[in-house]
Chimera marker file (.cmm) of the C-alpha trace (Angstrom):
<marker_set name="trace">
<marker id="1" x="-85.889" y="-44.567" z="-30.468" r="1" g="1" b="0" radius="0.5"/>
<marker id="2" x="-85.122" y="-47.889" z="-28.844" r="1" g="1" b="0" radius="0.5"/>
<marker id="3" x="-83.149" y="-50.541" z="-30.653" r="1" g="1" b="0" radius="0.5"/>
<marker id="4" x="-83.056" y="-54.135" z="-29.522" r="1" g="1" b="0" radius="0.5"/>
<marker id="5" x="-79.875" y="-56.159" z="-29.150" r="1" g="1" b="0" radius="0.5"/>
<marker id="6" x="-81.268" y="-58.587" z="-31.725" r="1" g="1" b="0" radius="0.5"/>
<marker id="7" x="-81.616" y="-55.817" z="-34.308" r="1" g="1" b="0" radius="0.5"/>
<marker id="8" x="-78.055" y="-54.601" z="-33.666" r="1" g="1" b="0" radius="0.5"/>
<marker id="9" x="-76.754" y="-58.188" z="-33.971" r="1" g="1" b="0" radius="0.5"/>
<marker id="10" x="-78.573" y="-58.791" z="-37.262" r="1" g="1" b="0" radius="0.5"/>
<marker id="11" x="-77.443" y="-55.460" z="-38.710" r="1" g="1" b="0" radius="0.5"/>
<marker id="12" x="-73.850" y="-56.118" z="-37.644" r="1" g="1" b="0" radius="0.5"/>
<marker id="13" x="-73.939" y="-59.603" z="-39.194" r="1" g="1" b="0" radius="0.5"/>
<marker id="14" x="-75.228" y="-58.176" z="-42.488" r="1" g="1" b="0" radius="0.5"/>
<marker id="15" x="-72.584" y="-55.438" z="-42.563" r="1" g="1" b="0" radius="0.5"/>
<marker id="16" x="-69.867" y="-58.009" z="-41.777" r="1" g="1" b="0" radius="0.5"/>
<marker id="17" x="-71.089" y="-60.219" z="-44.648" r="1" g="1" b="0" radius="0.5"/>
<marker id="18" x="-71.165" y="-57.267" z="-47.073" r="1" g="1" b="0" radius="0.5"/>
<marker id="19" x="-67.694" y="-56.199" z="-45.926" r="1" g="1" b="0" radius="0.5"/>
<marker id="20" x="-66.295" y="-59.697" z="-46.542" r="1" g="1" b="0" radius="0.5"/>
<marker id="21" x="-67.628" y="-59.612" z="-50.128" r="1" g="1" b="0" radius="0.5"/>
<marker id="22" x="-66.239" y="-56.098" z="-50.666" r="1" g="1" b="0" radius="0.5"/>
<marker id="23" x="-62.787" y="-57.068" z="-49.317" r="1" g="1" b="0" radius="0.5"/>
<marker id="24" x="-62.481" y="-59.980" z="-51.757" r="1" g="1" b="0" radius="0.5"/>
<marker id="25" x="-63.883" y="-58.324" z="-54.894" r="1" g="1" b="0" radius="0.5"/>
<marker id="26" x="-61.708" y="-58.351" z="-58.018" r="1" g="1" b="0" radius="0.5"/>
<marker id="27" x="-59.724" y="-55.171" z="-58.533" r="1" g="1" b="0" radius="0.5"/>
<marker id="28" x="-58.816" y="-53.299" z="-61.716" r="1" g="1" b="0" radius="0.5"/>
<marker id="29" x="-55.749" y="-54.417" z="-63.677" r="1" g="1" b="0" radius="0.5"/>
<marker id="30" x="-54.045" y="-51.015" z="-63.763" r="1" g="1" b="0" radius="0.5"/>
<marker id="31" x="-54.028" y="-48.044" z="-61.404" r="1" g="1" b="0" radius="0.5"/>
<marker id="32" x="-52.430" y="-44.786" z="-62.503" r="1" g="1" b="0" radius="0.5"/>
<marker id="33" x="-51.797" y="-43.772" z="-58.893" r="1" g="1" b="0" radius="0.5"/>
<marker id="34" x="-51.896" y="-45.825" z="-55.703" r="1" g="1" b="0" radius="0.5"/>
<marker id="35" x="-51.962" y="-43.829" z="-52.445" r="1" g="1" b="0" radius="0.5"/>
<marker id="36" x="-50.753" y="-45.969" z="-49.538" r="1" g="1" b="0" radius="0.5"/>
<marker id="37" x="-50.884" y="-45.077" z="-45.842" r="1" g="1" b="0" radius="0.5"/>
<marker id="38" x="-51.715" y="-46.358" z="-42.401" r="1" g="1" b="0" radius="0.5"/>
<marker id="39" x="-53.721" y="-44.583" z="-39.734" r="1" g="1" b="0" radius="0.5"/>
<marker id="40" x="-54.096" y="-45.515" z="-36.100" r="1" g="1" b="0" radius="0.5"/>
<marker id="41" x="-57.562" y="-45.482" z="-34.627" r="1" g="1" b="0" radius="0.5"/>
<marker id="42" x="-58.957" y="-46.476" z="-31.260" r="1" g="1" b="0" radius="0.5"/>
<marker id="43" x="-60.691" y="-49.843" z="-31.486" r="1" g="1" b="0" radius="0.5"/>
<marker id="44" x="-62.497" y="-51.651" z="-28.706" r="1" g="1" b="0" radius="0.5"/>
<marker id="45" x="-61.443" y="-55.299" z="-28.616" r="1" g="1" b="0" radius="0.5"/>
<marker id="46" x="-62.066" y="-56.049" z="-24.975" r="1" g="1" b="0" radius="0.5"/>
<marker id="47" x="-60.092" y="-52.939" z="-24.036" r="1" g="1" b="0" radius="0.5"/>
<marker id="48" x="-59.687" y="-49.817" z="-26.157" r="1" g="1" b="0" radius="0.5"/>
<marker id="49" x="-56.355" y="-49.760" z="-27.977" r="1" g="1" b="0" radius="0.5"/>
<marker id="50" x="-54.775" y="-47.916" z="-30.892" r="1" g="1" b="0" radius="0.5"/>
<marker id="51" x="-54.785" y="-50.267" z="-33.887" r="1" g="1" b="0" radius="0.5"/>
<marker id="52" x="-53.296" y="-49.639" z="-37.332" r="1" g="1" b="0" radius="0.5"/>
<marker id="53" x="-55.640" y="-49.577" z="-40.304" r="1" g="1" b="0" radius="0.5"/>
<marker id="54" x="-53.843" y="-49.822" z="-43.650" r="1" g="1" b="0" radius="0.5"/>
<marker id="55" x="-55.446" y="-47.999" z="-46.549" r="1" g="1" b="0" radius="0.5"/>
<marker id="56" x="-54.745" y="-48.061" z="-50.269" r="1" g="1" b="0" radius="0.5"/>
<marker id="57" x="-56.698" y="-45.735" z="-52.539" r="1" g="1" b="0" radius="0.5"/>
<marker id="58" x="-56.215" y="-46.379" z="-56.229" r="1" g="1" b="0" radius="0.5"/>
<marker id="59" x="-56.911" y="-43.861" z="-58.960" r="1" g="1" b="0" radius="0.5"/>
<marker id="60" x="-57.685" y="-45.776" z="-62.137" r="1" g="1" b="0" radius="0.5"/>
<marker id="61" x="-58.690" y="-44.509" z="-65.539" r="1" g="1" b="0" radius="0.5"/>
<marker id="62" x="-62.337" y="-44.215" z="-64.430" r="1" g="1" b="0" radius="0.5"/>
<marker id="63" x="-61.997" y="-42.794" z="-60.917" r="1" g="1" b="0" radius="0.5"/>
<marker id="64" x="-61.236" y="-44.127" z="-57.453" r="1" g="1" b="0" radius="0.5"/>
<marker id="65" x="-61.044" y="-47.522" z="-55.810" r="1" g="1" b="0" radius="0.5"/>
<marker id="66" x="-60.292" y="-48.301" z="-52.188" r="1" g="1" b="0" radius="0.5"/>
<marker id="67" x="-58.824" y="-51.152" z="-50.169" r="1" g="1" b="0" radius="0.5"/>
<marker id="68" x="-58.630" y="-51.451" z="-46.385" r="1" g="1" b="0" radius="0.5"/>
<marker id="69" x="-56.714" y="-53.913" z="-44.224" r="1" g="1" b="0" radius="0.5"/>
<marker id="70" x="-55.501" y="-54.270" z="-40.661" r="1" g="1" b="0" radius="0.5"/>
<marker id="71" x="-52.172" y="-55.222" z="-39.180" r="1" g="1" b="0" radius="0.5"/>
<marker id="72" x="-48.879" y="-53.519" z="-38.502" r="1" g="1" b="0" radius="0.5"/>
<marker id="73" x="-47.336" y="-50.680" z="-40.455" r="1" g="1" b="0" radius="0.5"/>
<marker id="74" x="-44.022" y="-52.388" z="-41.134" r="1" g="1" b="0" radius="0.5"/>
<marker id="75" x="-42.606" y="-52.998" z="-44.593" r="1" g="1" b="0" radius="0.5"/>
<marker id="76" x="-43.153" y="-56.774" z="-44.247" r="1" g="1" b="0" radius="0.5"/>
<marker id="77" x="-46.848" y="-56.243" z="-43.463" r="1" g="1" b="0" radius="0.5"/>
<marker id="78" x="-47.181" y="-53.872" z="-46.424" r="1" g="1" b="0" radius="0.5"/>
<marker id="79" x="-45.501" y="-56.477" z="-48.647" r="1" g="1" b="0" radius="0.5"/>
<marker id="80" x="-48.229" y="-58.924" z="-47.618" r="1" g="1" b="0" radius="0.5"/>
<marker id="81" x="-50.990" y="-56.412" z="-48.413" r="1" g="1" b="0" radius="0.5"/>
<marker id="82" x="-49.440" y="-55.350" z="-51.720" r="1" g="1" b="0" radius="0.5"/>
<marker id="83" x="-49.116" y="-58.998" z="-52.753" r="1" g="1" b="0" radius="0.5"/>
<marker id="84" x="-52.808" y="-59.437" z="-51.895" r="1" g="1" b="0" radius="0.5"/>
<marker id="85" x="-53.687" y="-56.532" z="-54.190" r="1" g="1" b="0" radius="0.5"/>
<marker id="86" x="-51.607" y="-58.117" z="-56.968" r="1" g="1" b="0" radius="0.5"/>
<marker id="87" x="-53.274" y="-61.498" z="-56.379" r="1" g="1" b="0" radius="0.5"/>
<marker id="88" x="-56.692" y="-59.816" z="-56.637" r="1" g="1" b="0" radius="0.5"/>
<marker id="89" x="-55.886" y="-58.541" z="-60.119" r="1" g="1" b="0" radius="0.5"/>
<marker id="90" x="-53.774" y="-55.393" z="-59.859" r="1" g="1" b="0" radius="0.5"/>
<marker id="91" x="-51.124" y="-56.088" z="-62.493" r="1" g="1" b="0" radius="0.5"/>
<marker id="92" x="-49.537" y="-52.657" z="-62.687" r="1" g="1" b="0" radius="0.5"/>
<marker id="93" x="-49.277" y="-49.397" z="-60.771" r="1" g="1" b="0" radius="0.5"/>
<marker id="94" x="-47.752" y="-46.396" z="-62.513" r="1" g="1" b="0" radius="0.5"/>
<marker id="95" x="-47.124" y="-44.208" z="-59.436" r="1" g="1" b="0" radius="0.5"/>
<marker id="96" x="-47.218" y="-45.328" z="-55.816" r="1" g="1" b="0" radius="0.5"/>
<marker id="97" x="-47.410" y="-42.451" z="-53.358" r="1" g="1" b="0" radius="0.5"/>
<marker id="98" x="-46.550" y="-43.296" z="-49.747" r="1" g="1" b="0" radius="0.5"/>
<marker id="99" x="-44.830" y="-42.115" z="-46.580" r="1" g="1" b="0" radius="0.5"/>
<marker id="100" x="-41.134" y="-42.593" z="-45.958" r="1" g="1" b="0" radius="0.5"/>
<marker id="101" x="-41.492" y="-45.915" z="-44.130" r="1" g="1" b="0" radius="0.5"/>
<marker id="102" x="-38.198" y="-47.790" z="-44.413" r="1" g="1" b="0" radius="0.5"/>
<marker id="103" x="-38.558" y="-50.690" z="-46.847" r="1" g="1" b="0" radius="0.5"/>
<marker id="104" x="-41.948" y="-49.647" z="-48.267" r="1" g="1" b="0" radius="0.5"/>
<marker id="105" x="-40.627" y="-48.380" z="-51.646" r="1" g="1" b="0" radius="0.5"/>
<marker id="106" x="-38.731" y="-51.654" z="-52.050" r="1" g="1" b="0" radius="0.5"/>
<marker id="107" x="-41.886" y="-53.618" z="-51.230" r="1" g="1" b="0" radius="0.5"/>
<marker id="108" x="-43.818" y="-51.674" z="-53.873" r="1" g="1" b="0" radius="0.5"/>
<marker id="109" x="-41.111" y="-52.327" z="-56.470" r="1" g="1" b="0" radius="0.5"/>
<marker id="110" x="-40.940" y="-56.023" z="-55.556" r="1" g="1" b="0" radius="0.5"/>
<marker id="111" x="-44.642" y="-56.323" z="-56.419" r="1" g="1" b="0" radius="0.5"/>
<marker id="112" x="-44.740" y="-53.841" z="-59.344" r="1" g="1" b="0" radius="0.5"/>
<marker id="113" x="-41.159" y="-53.433" z="-60.658" r="1" g="1" b="0" radius="0.5"/>
<marker id="114" x="-42.023" y="-50.602" z="-63.060" r="1" g="1" b="0" radius="0.5"/>
<marker id="115" x="-43.866" y="-48.463" z="-60.473" r="1" g="1" b="0" radius="0.5"/>
<marker id="116" x="-42.479" y="-45.016" z="-59.735" r="1" g="1" b="0" radius="0.5"/>
<marker id="117" x="-42.512" y="-44.574" z="-55.940" r="1" g="1" b="0" radius="0.5"/>
<marker id="118" x="-42.939" y="-41.007" z="-54.704" r="1" g="1" b="0" radius="0.5"/>
<marker id="119" x="-42.983" y="-39.610" z="-51.197" r="1" g="1" b="0" radius="0.5"/>
<marker id="120" x="-46.402" y="-38.170" z="-50.391" r="1" g="1" b="0" radius="0.5"/>
<marker id="121" x="-46.268" y="-34.369" z="-50.391" r="1" g="1" b="0" radius="0.5"/>
<marker id="122" x="-48.012" y="-34.220" z="-46.993" r="1" g="1" b="0" radius="0.5"/>
<marker id="123" x="-45.422" y="-36.544" z="-45.453" r="1" g="1" b="0" radius="0.5"/>
<marker id="124" x="-42.585" y="-34.698" z="-47.200" r="1" g="1" b="0" radius="0.5"/>
<marker id="125" x="-43.727" y="-31.328" z="-45.850" r="1" g="1" b="0" radius="0.5"/>
<marker id="126" x="-44.110" y="-32.774" z="-42.345" r="1" g="1" b="0" radius="0.5"/>
<marker id="127" x="-40.602" y="-34.228" z="-42.475" r="1" g="1" b="0" radius="0.5"/>
<marker id="128" x="-39.183" y="-30.914" z="-43.765" r="1" g="1" b="0" radius="0.5"/>
<marker id="129" x="-40.366" y="-29.234" z="-40.555" r="1" g="1" b="0" radius="0.5"/>
<marker id="130" x="-38.494" y="-31.748" z="-38.376" r="1" g="1" b="0" radius="0.5"/>
<marker id="131" x="-34.862" y="-31.233" z="-37.330" r="1" g="1" b="0" radius="0.5"/>
<marker id="132" x="-32.655" y="-32.322" z="-40.223" r="1" g="1" b="0" radius="0.5"/>
<marker id="133" x="-35.461" y="-31.851" z="-42.726" r="1" g="1" b="0" radius="0.5"/>
<marker id="134" x="-36.218" y="-33.766" z="-45.891" r="1" g="1" b="0" radius="0.5"/>
<marker id="135" x="-32.633" y="-34.044" z="-47.171" r="1" g="1" b="0" radius="0.5"/>
<marker id="136" x="-31.426" y="-35.922" z="-44.119" r="1" g="1" b="0" radius="0.5"/>
<marker id="137" x="-34.393" y="-38.338" z="-44.164" r="1" g="1" b="0" radius="0.5"/>
<marker id="138" x="-34.167" y="-39.075" z="-47.892" r="1" g="1" b="0" radius="0.5"/>
<marker id="139" x="-30.506" y="-40.157" z="-47.875" r="1" g="1" b="0" radius="0.5"/>
<link id1="1" id2="2" r="1" g="1" b="0" radius="0.2"/>
<link id1="2" id2="3" r="1" g="1" b="0" radius="0.2"/>
<link id1="3" id2="4" r="1" g="1" b="0" radius="0.2"/>
<link id1="4" id2="5" r="1" g="1" b="0" radius="0.2"/>
<link id1="5" id2="6" r="1" g="1" b="0" radius="0.2"/>
<link id1="6" id2="7" r="1" g="1" b="0" radius="0.2"/>
<link id1="7" id2="8" r="1" g="1" b="0" radius="0.2"/>
<link id1="8" id2="9" r="1" g="1" b="0" radius="0.2"/>
<link id1="9" id2="10" r="1" g="1" b="0" radius="0.2"/>
<link id1="10" id2="11" r="1" g="1" b="0" radius="0.2"/>
<link id1="11" id2="12" r="1" g="1" b="0" radius="0.2"/>
<link id1="12" id2="13" r="1" g="1" b="0" radius="0.2"/>
<link id1="13" id2="14" r="1" g="1" b="0" radius="0.2"/>
<link id1="14" id2="15" r="1" g="1" b="0" radius="0.2"/>
<link id1="15" id2="16" r="1" g="1" b="0" radius="0.2"/>
<link id1="16" id2="17" r="1" g="1" b="0" radius="0.2"/>
<link id1="17" id2="18" r="1" g="1" b="0" radius="0.2"/>
<link id1="18" id2="19" r="1" g="1" b="0" radius="0.2"/>
<link id1="19" id2="20" r="1" g="1" b="0" radius="0.2"/>
<link id1="20" id2="21" r="1" g="1" b="0" radius="0.2"/>
<link id1="21" id2="22" r="1" g="1" b="0" radius="0.2"/>
<link id1="22" id2="23" r="1" g="1" b="0" radius="0.2"/>
<link id1="23" id2="24" r="1" g="1" b="0" radius="0.2"/>
<link id1="24" id2="25" r="1" g="1" b="0" radius="0.2"/>
<link id1="25" id2="26" r="1" g="1" b="0" radius="0.2"/>
<link id1="26" id2="27" r="1" g="1" b="0" radius="0.2"/>
<link id1="27" id2="28" r="1" g="1" b="0" radius="0.2"/>
<link id1="28" id2="29" r="1" g="1" b="0" radius="0.2"/>
<link id1="29" id2="30" r="1" g="1" b="0" radius="0.2"/>
<link id1="30" id2="31" r="1" g="1" b="0" radius="0.2"/>
<link id1="31" id2="32" r="1" g="1" b="0" radius="0.2"/>
<link id1="32" id2="33" r="1" g="1" b="0" radius="0.2"/>
<link id1="33" id2="34" r="1" g="1" b="0" radius="0.2"/>
<link id1="34" id2="35" r="1" g="1" b="0" radius="0.2"/>
<link id1="35" id2="36" r="1" g="1" b="0" radius="0.2"/>
<link id1="36" id2="37" r="1" g="1" b="0" radius="0.2"/>
<link id1="37" id2="38" r="1" g="1" b="0" radius="0.2"/>
<link id1="38" id2="39" r="1" g="1" b="0" radius="0.2"/>
<link id1="39" id2="40" r="1" g="1" b="0" radius="0.2"/>
<link id1="40" id2="41" r="1" g="1" b="0" radius="0.2"/>
<link id1="41" id2="42" r="1" g="1" b="0" radius="0.2"/>
<link id1="42" id2="43" r="1" g="1" b="0" radius="0.2"/>
<link id1="43" id2="44" r="1" g="1" b="0" radius="0.2"/>
<link id1="44" id2="45" r="1" g="1" b="0" radius="0.2"/>
<link id1="45" id2="46" r="1" g="1" b="0" radius="0.2"/>
<link id1="46" id2="47" r="1" g="1" b="0" radius="0.2"/>
<link id1="47" id2="48" r="1" g="1" b="0" radius="0.2"/>
<link id1="48" id2="49" r="1" g="1" b="0" radius="0.2"/>
<link id1="49" id2="50" r="1" g="1" b="0" radius="0.2"/>
<link id1="50" id2="51" r="1" g="1" b="0" radius="0.2"/>
<link id1="51" id2="52" r="1" g="1" b="0" radius="0.2"/>
<link id1="52" id2="53" r="1" g="1" b="0" radius="0.2"/>
<link id1="53" id2="54" r="1" g="1" b="0" radius="0.2"/>
<link id1="54" id2="55" r="1" g="1" b="0" radius="0.2"/>
<link id1="55" id2="56" r="1" g="1" b="0" radius="0.2"/>
<link id1="56" id2="57" r="1" g="1" b="0" radius="0.2"/>
<link id1="57" id2="58" r="1" g="1" b="0" radius="0.2"/>
<link id1="58" id2="59" r="1" g="1" b="0" radius="0.2"/>
<link id1="59" id2="60" r="1" g="1" b="0" radius="0.2"/>
<link id1="60" id2="61" r="1" g="1" b="0" radius="0.2"/>
<link id1="61" id2="62" r="1" g="1" b="0" radius="0.2"/>
<link id1="62" id2="63" r="1" g="1" b="0" radius="0.2"/>
<link id1="63" id2="64" r="1" g="1" b="0" radius="0.2"/>
<link id1="64" id2="65" r="1" g="1" b="0" radius="0.2"/>
<link id1="65" id2="66" r="1" g="1" b="0" radius="0.2"/>
<link id1="66" id2="67" r="1" g="1" b="0" radius="0.2"/>
<link id1="67" id2="68" r="1" g="1" b="0" radius="0.2"/>
<link id1="68" id2="69" r="1" g="1" b="0" radius="0.2"/>
<link id1="69" id2="70" r="1" g="1" b="0" radius="0.2"/>
<link id1="70" id2="71" r="1" g="1" b="0" radius="0.2"/>
<link id1="71" id2="72" r="1" g="1" b="0" radius="0.2"/>
<link id1="72" id2="73" r="1" g="1" b="0" radius="0.2"/>
<link id1="73" id2="74" r="1" g="1" b="0" radius="0.2"/>
<link id1="74" id2="75" r="1" g="1" b="0" radius="0.2"/>
<link id1="75" id2="76" r="1" g="1" b="0" radius="0.2"/>
<link id1="76" id2="77" r="1" g="1" b="0" radius="0.2"/>
<link id1="77" id2="78" r="1" g="1" b="0" radius="0.2"/>
<link id1="78" id2="79" r="1" g="1" b="0" radius="0.2"/>
<link id1="79" id2="80" r="1" g="1" b="0" radius="0.2"/>
<link id1="80" id2="81" r="1" g="1" b="0" radius="0.2"/>
<link id1="81" id2="82" r="1" g="1" b="0" radius="0.2"/>
<link id1="82" id2="83" r="1" g="1" b="0" radius="0.2"/>
<link id1="83" id2="84" r="1" g="1" b="0" radius="0.2"/>
<link id1="84" id2="85" r="1" g="1" b="0" radius="0.2"/>
<link id1="85" id2="86" r="1" g="1" b="0" radius="0.2"/>
<link id1="86" id2="87" r="1" g="1" b="0" radius="0.2"/>
<link id1="87" id2="88" r="1" g="1" b="0" radius="0.2"/>
<link id1="88" id2="89" r="1" g="1" b="0" radius="0.2"/>
<link id1="89" id2="90" r="1" g="1" b="0" radius="0.2"/>
<link id1="90" id2="91" r="1" g="1" b="0" radius="0.2"/>
<link id1="91" id2="92" r="1" g="1" b="0" radius="0.2"/>
<link id1="92" id2="93" r="1" g="1" b="0" radius="0.2"/>
<link id1="93" id2="94" r="1" g="1" b="0" radius="0.2"/>
<link id1="94" id2="95" r="1" g="1" b="0" radius="0.2"/>
<link id1="95" id2="96" r="1" g="1" b="0" radius="0.2"/>
<link id1="96" id2="97" r="1" g="1" b="0" radius="0.2"/>
<link id1="97" id2="98" r="1" g="1" b="0" radius="0.2"/>
<link id1="98" id2="99" r="1" g="1" b="0" radius="0.2"/>
<link id1="99" id2="100" r="1" g="1" b="0" radius="0.2"/>
<link id1="100" id2="101" r="1" g="1" b="0" radius="0.2"/>
<link id1="101" id2="102" r="1" g="1" b="0" radius="0.2"/>
<link id1="102" id2="103" r="1" g="1" b="0" radius="0.2"/>
<link id1="103" id2="104" r="1" g="1" b="0" radius="0.2"/>
<link id1="104" id2="105" r="1" g="1" b="0" radius="0.2"/>
<link id1="105" id2="106" r="1" g="1" b="0" radius="0.2"/>
<link id1="106" id2="107" r="1" g="1" b="0" radius="0.2"/>
<link id1="107" id2="108" r="1" g="1" b="0" radius="0.2"/>
<link id1="108" id2="109" r="1" g="1" b="0" radius="0.2"/>
<link id1="109" id2="110" r="1" g="1" b="0" radius="0.2"/>
<link id1="110" id2="111" r="1" g="1" b="0" radius="0.2"/>
<link id1="111" id2="112" r="1" g="1" b="0" radius="0.2"/>
<link id1="112" id2="113" r="1" g="1" b="0" radius="0.2"/>
<link id1="113" id2="114" r="1" g="1" b="0" radius="0.2"/>
<link id1="114" id2="115" r="1" g="1" b="0" radius="0.2"/>
<link id1="115" id2="116" r="1" g="1" b="0" radius="0.2"/>
<link id1="116" id2="117" r="1" g="1" b="0" radius="0.2"/>
<link id1="117" id2="118" r="1" g="1" b="0" radius="0.2"/>
<link id1="118" id2="119" r="1" g="1" b="0" radius="0.2"/>
<link id1="119" id2="120" r="1" g="1" b="0" radius="0.2"/>
<link id1="120" id2="121" r="1" g="1" b="0" radius="0.2"/>
<link id1="121" id2="122" r="1" g="1" b="0" radius="0.2"/>
<link id1="122" id2="123" r="1" g="1" b="0" radius="0.2"/>
<link id1="123" id2="124" r="1" g="1" b="0" radius="0.2"/>
<link id1="124" id2="125" r="1" g="1" b="0" radius="0.2"/>
<link id1="125" id2="126" r="1" g="1" b="0" radius="0.2"/>
<link id1="126" id2="127" r="1" g="1" b="0" radius="0.2"/>
<link id1="127" id2="128" r="1" g="1" b="0" radius="0.2"/>
<link id1="128" id2="129" r="1" g="1" b="0" radius="0.2"/>
<link id1="129" id2="130" r="1" g="1" b="0" radius="0.2"/>
<link id1="130" id2="131" r="1" g="1" b="0" radius="0.2"/>
<link id1="131" id2="132" r="1" g="1" b="0" radius="0.2"/>
<link id1="132" id2="133" r="1" g="1" b="0" radius="0.2"/>
<link id1="133" id2="134" r="1" g="1" b="0" radius="0.2"/>
<link id1="134" id2="135" r="1" g="1" b="0" radius="0.2"/>
<link id1="135" id2="136" r="1" g="1" b="0" radius="0.2"/>
<link id1="136" id2="137" r="1" g="1" b="0" radius="0.2"/>
<link id1="137" id2="138" r="1" g="1" b="0" radius="0.2"/>
<link id1="138" id2="139" r="1" g="1" b="0" radius="0.2"/>
</marker_set>
């Protein structure tokens, strides 16, 4: 099957428009659990480079919701993204589950003071296998 450049351009424009609407949709007021992480993927932007993609998956009373953003993985960047979630309607998070990134638990509690921040079990088990283990990292 042959696909013209025009067709690819139109399809890409439509997907970009739908994505913009999805990224600005109102979010639920309360999430029981918010899973926060960042993954690095190869993205072509002129040259191919590893770029961070920040992901928040919320488990509300009805099921799942998802949010995606780009930028760095630092605590300041996460504070910006968490504030965006709050500004889009998320008033409370009961449990935030994340990696051990320095400053991230504080960022979560700055946005949602009552949230219980827990280290993701996958990250905890990975850290346990490193020299010094979980106890050293958690102090």
